[in-house]
C-alpha positions in Angstrom: 103.7 96.5 79.5 104.9 96.4 83.1 104.8 100.3 83.3 101.2 100.2 82.1 100.3 97.6 84.8 102.1 99.6 87.4 100.3 102.8 86.4 96.9 101.1 86.5 97.7 99.6 90.0 98.8 102.9 91.3 95.6 104.6 90.2 93.5 101.8 91.7 95.4 101.9 95.0 95.0 105.6 95.3 91.2 105.4 94.8 88.7 105.0 97.7 87.3 102.1 95.7 90.2 99.9 96.9 88.7 99.7 100.4 85.4 98.5 99.0 87.3 96.0 96.8 89.3 94.7 99.8 86.1 94.3 101.9 84.2 92.6 99.1 87.0 90.2 98.1 87.6 89.2 101.7 83.9 88.7 102.3 83.4 86.6 99.1 86.4 84.5 99.9 84.6 83.3 103.0 82.2 81.1 101.0 83.8 81.2 97.5 87.5 80.3 98.0 88.4 81.0 94.3 88.4 84.7 95.1 92.1 85.9 95.5 91.5 88.1 98.6 94.9 87.4 100.1 96.7 88.5 97.0 94.8 91.8 96.9 95.5 92.6 100.5 99.2 91.8 100.1 99.3 94.0 97.0 97.7 96.8 98.9 100.3 96.4 101.6 103.1 96.7 99.0 101.8 100.0 97.7 101.3 101.4 101.2 105.1 100.9 101.7 106.0 102.1 98.2 103.7 105.1 97.8 102.0 105.8 101.1 98.6 104.9 99.6 96.2 103.4 100.4 96.1 104.0 104.2 97.7 101.2 106.2 95.1 101.0 108.9 92.2 101.3 106.5 93.5 98.3 104.5 93.8 96.2 107.6 90.3 97.2 108.8 88.6 96.6 105.4 90.2 93.2 105.0 89.4 92.1 108.6 85.8 93.3 108.5 85.3 91.6 105.1 86.7 88.4 106.3 84.6 88.5 109.5 81.4 89.0 107.4 82.3 86.3 104.9 82.9 83.8 107.8 79.4 84.5 109.1 77.8 84.0 105.7 79.5 80.7 105.4 78.5 79.8 108.9 74.8 80.7 108.1 74.9 78.5 105.0 76.2 75.6 107.0 73.7 76.1 109.7 70.8 76.2 107.2 71.2 73.4 104.7 74.0 71.5 106.5 72.2 71.7 109.8 69.0 70.2 108.5 70.9 67.3 106.9 72.7 66.6 110.1 69.5 66.7 112.2 68.1 63.9 110.0 70.9 61.5 110.8 69.7 58.3 112.5 71.2 57.4 115.9 73.5 54.3 115.7 74.7 55.1 112.2 78.2 55.9 111.2 77.1 59.4 110.1 75.5 60.1 113.4 78.6 59.0 115.2 80.7 61.3 113.0 78.4 64.2 113.8 78.8 63.6 117.5 82.6 63.4 117.1 82.7 66.6 115.1 80.6 68.5 117.7 82.9 67.2 120.5 86.1 68.2 118.5 84.8 71.7 117.8 83.7 72.1 121.4 87.2 71.2 122.6 89.3 73.1 120.1 86.9 74.8 117.7 88.4 78.3 118.3 91.9 77.0 117.5 90.7 75.2 114.4 89.0 78.3 113.1 92.0 80.6 113.6 94.5 78.1 112.0 92.1 77.4 109.1 92.3 81.1 108.1 95.8 80.4 106.8 95.0 77.1 104.9 93.8 77.4 101.3 90.1 76.3 101.2 90.3 75.4 104.9 88.5 78.6 106.0 85.3 77.8 104.1 85.3 74.1 105.1 85.7 74.9 108.8 83.1 77.7 108.9 80.5 75.6 107.0 81.1 72.7 109.3 80.8 74.9 112.4 77.5 76.1 111.2 76.2 72.7 110.3 77.1 71.2 113.7 75.5 74.2 115.4 78.6 75.6 117.0 77.5 78.4 119.4 77.3 81.6 117.4 78.7 83.8 120.2 81.8 81.7 120.5 82.1 81.5 116.7 81.9 85.3 116.4 84.6 85.7 119.0 87.1 83.4 117.3 86.1 84.6 113.9 87.0 88.2 115.0 90.4 87.0 116.2 91.0 85.1 113.0 89.9 88.0 110.8 92.0 90.7 112.5 95.1 88.5 112.6 94.7 87.6 108.9 94.1 91.2 107.8 97.2 92.3 109.8 99.3 89.5 108.6 98.5 89.9 104.9 99.0 93.7 105.0 102.3 93.6 106.8 103.6 90.8 104.6 102.9 93.1 101.6 104.4 96.1 103.5 107.6 94.1 104.0 107.8 93.3 100.3 107.1 97.0 99.5 109.9 98.2 101.8 112.3 95.8 100.2 111.5 97.0 96.7 110.3 100.6 97.1 111.5 101.5 93.6 109.8 98.5 92.0 106.4 97.6 93.5 105.9 94.7 91.1 108.9 92.9 92.6 107.5 93.8 96.1 104.2 92.1 95.2 106.0 89.0 94.1 108.1 88.9 97.3 105.0 89.6 99.4 103.0 86.8 97.8 106.0 84.5 98.1 106.2 85.2 101.8 102.5 84.6 102.2 102.8 81.2 100.4 105.7 80.3 102.6 103.8 81.0 105.8 100.8 79.1 104.4 103.1 76.1 103.7 104.4 76.2 107.3 100.9 76.3 108.7 99.8 73.4 106.5 102.7 71.3 107.7 102.0 72.1 111.4 98.3 71.4 110.9 99.0 68.1 109.2 101.2 67.0 112.1 98.6 68.1 114.7 95.9 66.2 112.8 97.9 63.0 113.0 98.6 63.6 116.7 94.9 64.2 117.5 93.9 61.1 115.5 96.1 59.0 117.8 94.9 60.7 120.9 91.1 60.3 120.2 91.0 56.5 120.3 93.1 56.5 123.5 90.7 58.9 125.1 87.7 56.8 124.1 89.3 53.7 125.6 89.9 55.5 128.9 86.3 56.7 129.0 85.1 53.2 128.3 87.3 51.8 131.1 85.9 54.3 133.5 82.4 53.1 132.8 
């Protein structure tokens, strides 16, 4: 059974279709998080190390471009439906105050939030939709989305490549190791993000009190 799976995977990875699949999965993952784009990119990295196919740079490029496109689709969806809903919020309401806070937070650290969210399951879609809905500047969004997409494509491919080098004679074990490494990094990022969120939650009220005192 494992030999059959391995043979099928080798045929897939040696076909030019793999680049289209990498691009498509990464793009769909931008607004449909159930798509396992990271797993596919890691697997491609494993086979690069084990068999020399597919091409390392093409894998990174296809994944990064797909992720970049997917982020912009999610941003457009948020800017469309989400933006209209936010524009209808009445001044003085809690929702209006939340919208103003979100816009300030994204203006202060929107780029960092977008890059970090790339490594948080489901976080990527939530952040890109929110950035679209609060009308985060498209030029700035595109710049940070490019950084996030390239770093993600490079990271996933190299994680798979490390797994493939560790088990050159058994790519399936390399895939398992690569996915395990990716999950470990994701867990670390999630812990750091959670701690930063708590820190920012404490800083925000203090900043508001300072501003109120200055008035």
